[in-house]
N, C-alpha and C positions, 0 to 999 in steps of 0.2 A: 814427801821427802824434801829436805833442804836441797839447795843447788849442789852442795858438796856431796851429799849422799847420792844424788842422781849421777854426778860425775863419777863417783866410785863404782856405781852400778854399770855405767857404760864402759868402764875400763875392762869389764869382764866379757865384753862382746868380741867381735872378730879382731884379728891382728891389726888390720889396717885402721880400724876405728881406735883401738888402743894406742897405736903409734902416733896417730894424728893428735889425740888428746894429750898424750905425754909430752909432745913437742911444744905445747902451749905454756909459756912462762908468765903471762900476764893474768893475774887473778880476776881482773875485770872482764877479760875475754871469757874465762871459764864461767863466771857468773852470768854473762850475757847468753851463753850457750845453754844454760840449764835453769835459769830462774823462772822460766815459764814453759808451757807447752804451746806449740803453734796452734792458732785458733782460726776458725772461719771468720773472714771479714767481708768487705764489699766484693772481694774477688776470690773468695774461698780460702784454701790453705796456701800460704805463701811465705817464703823466708829465704835467707841466705843459705847456700849449700854448704854442708860440712857436718861433722859429727856433733851430736847434741840434741836434746829434746826441743830446743828452740831453733832447729836448723832443718833444712830439707835434706833427707838422706834415705837410705834403704829402709831404715827402721821406722822413721816417722811416716814415710809413705806406706809402709806395711801396716802400721798401726791404724792409720786413717782408712786404708782399704778394708782391713778386717772389720773395723768398727762400722764402716759404711755397709759392708756386706751383711753384717748382723742386723743392722737397722732395716735394710731393704727386705731381708727375710722375715722380720717381725711384721712387716706390712703385707707381704705377699709370699706365700709358701711355694707356689708352683710357677713353672715357666719363667724363671728369672733369667734375665739377660742384661748384658752391659756392653757398650761400645767405648773403646778407648782410642785417643789420638794424642799427638804430641807435636811440639814445635821444634825450632832449630836450636834451642838452648843446650848447653852442655848437660849431659845426663838425662835429657828428656826421654829419649828412646829407652834408656835403661829403666827409668822410673815407670814408664808405661808398661814395659814387659814385666817388671816386678809386680805391679798392680794386677796385670792380666793373670799371672800365675796364681795369685791369692784368690781372685774371683773364681777361677777354675776349681781350685781346691774347695771352695765353698759351695760348689754345685751350680754355678752360673754358666750359661752359654756366653762365650766371650767373642766379641768381634774386635779386632785390632787393626788399625790402619797400617798398611805396609810401607808407608812413607809419610813424611811430615805434611800436615794440612792445617789450614787456619781454624780458629775457634768457630766461626760461623758454620763451617763444614761439619764439625762435630755436633753442634747444636742441631743442624739439619738432620744428620745421620741418626741421632737418637730417636727422633720421631719417625723418620723414613724406614728404619729397620725395626720399628715397634719394640724398642728396648725398654727395660725397666728404668735404666739410668744411663748416663754417659759421664765419662771422665776425660778431662783435657789436661795434659801436663804442660803447663806454661806459667811464666811469670809476666806475661803480657809485655808491657813497655818498661819494666823495671831494669835496673843495671844488670850486667852480665853475671854478677855473683849470685843472683836470685834464681829460684825456680818455684813452681807452684802446682796446685792440684785443684782444678775447678770441677765441681760436681753438678750435673744436669739431671732434671727430672725427665719423665717419659715424654713430655712435650718439647723437650729441648731447652728448657728454661733453667738457669742456674738456681740452685737451692736457695730459697728465701728463708725467712726467719724461723718458721716452725720446723721445716725439714732440717735446716742447718743446726738448730739447737738440739733436735732429737738425735741427729747423727753424731754430734759432738758428745752427747751423753753416752752413746754406745762406744765411741772412740775412747773416752776417758775411763771406761770400765776396764780397759786393757792395761794392766800394769806389769804383766809378765810377758816380755817380748818373745820368750821361747814358745809361747802358744800360738804365735802368728804362723799360719800355714804357708810359708814361702815355698815356691816351686819354680824350677827353671825349665820345666817341660813345656813343649809346644803342643802337646796333646790337648785336644778339645778347644784350641784357639783357632778361630776362623779369620784369616787375613783378608782384608778388604782394601780396595784402592780406587782405580780409575772409574769403575762403574758408578760408585757412590758420588765421587767428585763430579762426574759428568751430569748426574741427576741434579746435583746442587746447582751447577752452572746453568742448566736448563731453566731452573726456577728463577735464578737471578736475572737471566736474560728476558724473562717475562715482565720484569719491572722496567724495561727500556722505555724511555719517553720521547727521545728525539734522535733521529737517525739521518737527518739531512746532511749532505756533504758539506765539509768545512775544511779550511786549510789550517786548522788548529794544530799546533805542534806541542807535544807533551814530552816531558822527561819524567821517568818513573824510577823510583828506587824502592826495593823491598826491604832495605836496611838489613840484609843478611837473614831475612826471615822466611815466612811461609807464603808470602803474597805473590811471588814471581810467576808461577804457573797460572793460578786462577785469575789474577788481575789482568795479565796479558791476554788471557782467553776472552775476557769480556770487552777488551779494548782492541780486539784483533782487526777491526775495520778502521782504526784511527792511526794517526801518525805518532807512534810512540817510540822513544829512545830510552833504553834501559841503562842505568848506571852500571857498567860492567864490574867495577870494583866492589859493588855492594849487591851483586846479583845472586851469588851463591850463598847457601846457608853457612853460617859461622857463629857458633855459640860464644865466641869471644868478642863478637861485634867489633872487629879490629879496626875499622875505619871511622868509628864514631865514639864520642865520649859516653853517650847513652843512646840506645836505639829507640828513643821516644820522640815521635813527631811533634809532641808538645814543646820540646826543648828547641830553642832558637837555632842551635848549631847542628841539629840532626840532619838538616837538609842542605848543609853547606856544599858538599861535593856535588849534589844534584843541581844546585843553583849554578855552580861553576860550569857544569856541563851545559846547562840551559843557556848560559851566556854565549858559549862557543857556537851553538846552533841557532841562536835567537828563538828559543822556544817561548811559547805563550804561558805555559802552565807547568809547574813542578808538583809532583805528587809523591808522597812517601807513606808507606804503611809500616806499622810496627811489627815485631817478630811473629805474633800470632794473628796478624792481619785482621784485627777488629777495630783498629783506629787508623785514621788517615789524616795527614796534614798536607797543606798546600802552600805554595808561593806563586804569586802572579806577577807577570812582567808589567811594570809601570813605567812612567816617564823617567823616573830617577833610579831605576833598578827593580829588583824583585822584592815584592812586598809579602811578608808572611802573614797569613790569616789566622785568627784565633778560631777555636772550635765554635764559639758563639756566632762569629761572623759567617763561617762556612755553613753552619746550621741554619741561620736565618735565610741565607741565599737559597739553600736547598728547599726550605719550606716554601718560599715564594715560587721557585721553579716548579716543584712537584705539584703544588696546588694550581698554578697557572695551567700546567699541562693536563691536569686531571679535573679541571673546573667543571666540565659537563657531567662527570660521574659522581661528584660530591653530593651528599644528602644530609639529612638531619642527624644521622648516626655517625658521620665522619668525625674522626677524633685525632688530635695531635697530643702526644705525651712527651713531657719534658721533666727534668729533675728540678728540685727546689733550688739548686745552685746554678741553674742555667738562666741566661738572660731572658727578659720578657719580650725582646724584639721578635723572635720567631713566633711566640704565642700571640702577640698583637697582630702579626700578619695573618696567622690562622684565624683569629677572630673576624678579621675583615672578610675572609673567605667563608665565614659562617661555621667554622669548625668548633667542636667541643674541645676544651682544653683540660687535660688532666695532669696533675703533678705527682711525682713520686719522690721518694728519698734518693740519695746518691747511690749509684750502682745500677747498671743496666738490667740486672736481674729483676728489679722492680718494674721496669718497663715491660720486660718479657712476661712477668706475672700478670700485668694488666691485659696484655694481649690474650693470655690464657683465659682471663675472666670474660673478656669480650666474646671469645669463642664459645664459652660455656653459656652465657646469658643471651647473646644475640642483640643486646641493647646498644652496642656501640660497634663501629667499624674502624679498625686501625688504619691510618693513612701514613703517618710518619712519626718516628720517635727519635729523640736525640738528647745528648748531654754535652755540657761545655768541654768535656775532656776528649773531644775529637771522635766521639762515637755516634754513629747514625744508623738507622734502619728504615728501609722502605720495603714493604712486602712482609708476609708472615711465614716465609720459608724457613726462617731462623727465629729464635727467641733471645738473641743476643745481638750486640752491635756487629755490623758487618761492613768491613772496609772493602770487600769485593763489590757489592752492589753500590756502596757509596762512591767508590772510585769511578764506576761506570757512569753514575748519574752526575757526579761533579764534572767529568769530562764532557758529557752531553750538554750540561748546563753552560760550560765555557764555550762550547761550539755554538750553542744557541745565541749567546751574547755576541760572539765574534761575527756571526752572520748578520747581526744588527749593527755592526761597527763598534761594538763595545767590548770592554774587558770585564772580568769579575769585580775589579776595583770600581769601575763605573756603575756596575749593578749594585754594589754595596752603597755607593753614594746616593743612588736613586732611592734606596730603602731609607737611608737616613733623612733624605729630603721629605719623604712621605711620613715617616714614623718618629722622627726625632733622633738625635745622636745618642748612642749607647757606648760607654767606655767600660769594657769588661776586662777584668784582670784577675789572675790567680797568683798568690804567693805561697810557697811551700817552705817550711822551716824544719830542717832535719835535726832531730834530737834522739840520739842513739842510746841503746842499752837500757838497763833498769832505771838509771838516773834520768834518762831522757823521757821514759814512759811516765815517771813521777812528775817531771816538769810539765809535760803535756796535760796531765790530769790537773795540776795546780793552775795552769793557764785557763783551762775550761771553767774551773771554779771562780777564778778572778773575773772572767768575762761575764759569768752569770751574776755575780754580785755587784759588779761595777760598770758593766757595759753601757747601760742606759745613761749613766752619769757622765760618760766620756764625751758625749756629743749632745749639744743642746737641741739638735734638730731630729732626734730619734722619736718617731711616732709610736713604734711598737717593737717589742722584743718577742720573738717567737722561739720558744724552747721545745724542740722536738723530742727531748728526753721525757717530757711530760705527756706526750701523745698529742697529735694534731689531726683532727678529723679521723679518717679511717686509716691513717698512716701508722706503721709500726713505730714504736718508740726508738729513738736513735739519738746519739750524743752530738747534736747539731744545734747551734744558735744562729738566729738570723735577725739582724737589726734593720728595721725598715724605717727610712727617713721620710720626712713630711712630703718630699717631692717624688716619692715612690722609688728613689734610689735605695740600694741596700748593700749590706755586707754580711757574710756568713762565715762562721768559724766552726771547724770540725777536725777531729783527729783522723788521719788517714787510716783506712782499714787494711792497707796492704804494705805500708812502709812506716818507719819510725818518724813520722812527720805530723805537724799540725798545719792545716791548710786554711788560708784566708781568701775568700772570694769577694770581689768587688763588682758592683754593677751600678754605674753612675749614669743617670739620665739627665740630659739638658739639651735644649735646642742649639746651644752654642758649644762647639767642640772645645774651644779655649776655656770656657767656664767649667766644663766637665773635667778637663785636665787639671785645672786649678783645685777644684773640689776634691778630686781623687788624690792629688799630692798631699793635701792637708790631712785627709783621713788616713792615708797610708803611713804618713810620718808618725801619727799618733799610735797606730797599731804596732809599727816597727819598734817604737820606743819601749813598748810594753814587752814584746816577745824577745827582742834582742838584748 
């Protein structure tokens, strides 16, 4: 159907949907709501909430759930079960209950959390409860207008390419929304809560690496999300001050522009609180508590760390503490757009290094492979976008275990008379300076999607000509090694610096990643400025 035909179809749905659609006077807005269906990307189903086939609402959640149920039933006909969880976003609990009712109607045993919990808890619960699959209602760190639907396999790993494509096939077969078995009944739904959360926290605490006394002072903000209870539980023996204005769940994220610890201003309120109590470390987790950002007190104020910097420090700390238990199977996993600094540290410790595509689901899938074959042992995995995992209790990034280890790492350095800033400088002295940066360019709607596609074509055809020092262009859409094909380009320079370009899988953005290596910080900055100016002139 054309977008106009879909629009007319949706006008026949319930009264609220009809009234919302009739109130729209902008034809571009109508086109954007109906020109495509929501599809699984790096983070599953995700979109702006509202009426329309390209929006998150009761019907798109219902369609995704019914299609998923049919797919799971095609793989396994008996003892089907699913666990569902949700974060603090507007409509998250409603979407979770909507999905639960459909699964029950399809013959599944359904477990539904009775309160909001983080993504890693859902990942853990899927395997802990021996479920066929898990569903998390969240849009992670996206702006407040968004919500999403992440699907997990029986091991607690997000659906990767084959499962995602097969599920989408079943979802796309549903064209008549009246056949979706919506149900508001609580019958056959088992509500779960504190016991499962406690079991998760017990597993997280097993990853503890440093518990010496320290006078480290921490300010923590859950950014109105799910991290408040579990993060405070794993930091209970440390000096932690919680930002009261951001402590309670709030789907409007009323105190921040965006609840994303990758954004520079997300930690502003926490930093101001840190100044008043002279805290050493500021910690912030995103709404579904799978990402964590930090700021560290320095000589001239609080310094925000990038995901690459925190990741490299964590690699060094974890491997130092686990040095005696490492062996020839010990492995670090990173994504292709993550800095090489952490990997280089891993190599010095003798670790195997494996790379995956962007999206922590691929790291989780690697852990599943290690478990099946026994030829590798997972030690740590991370990505530049503030996601880290130590331990195999989850198959997704986990800001609970990461927060615990970051704080223990900061205490370890403080007991040596150092800050994390000093620790990072020590790494640069040993491994060379790395300047890593991410730019995201928002291009909304159908026109924006077409522009992103045009830019990817342009970079494929002209990228190597843009810079005289490009040694190699790696096009992951053609397949690289055993990695799935994906729309990513990576330009590797003669000095091993690189930049990568890819469309976002969760938002209407094209992303550009930079990783500049040089012994000199000043020269790295100069080189970065030159390359960035060239890229900006093309995209803007």
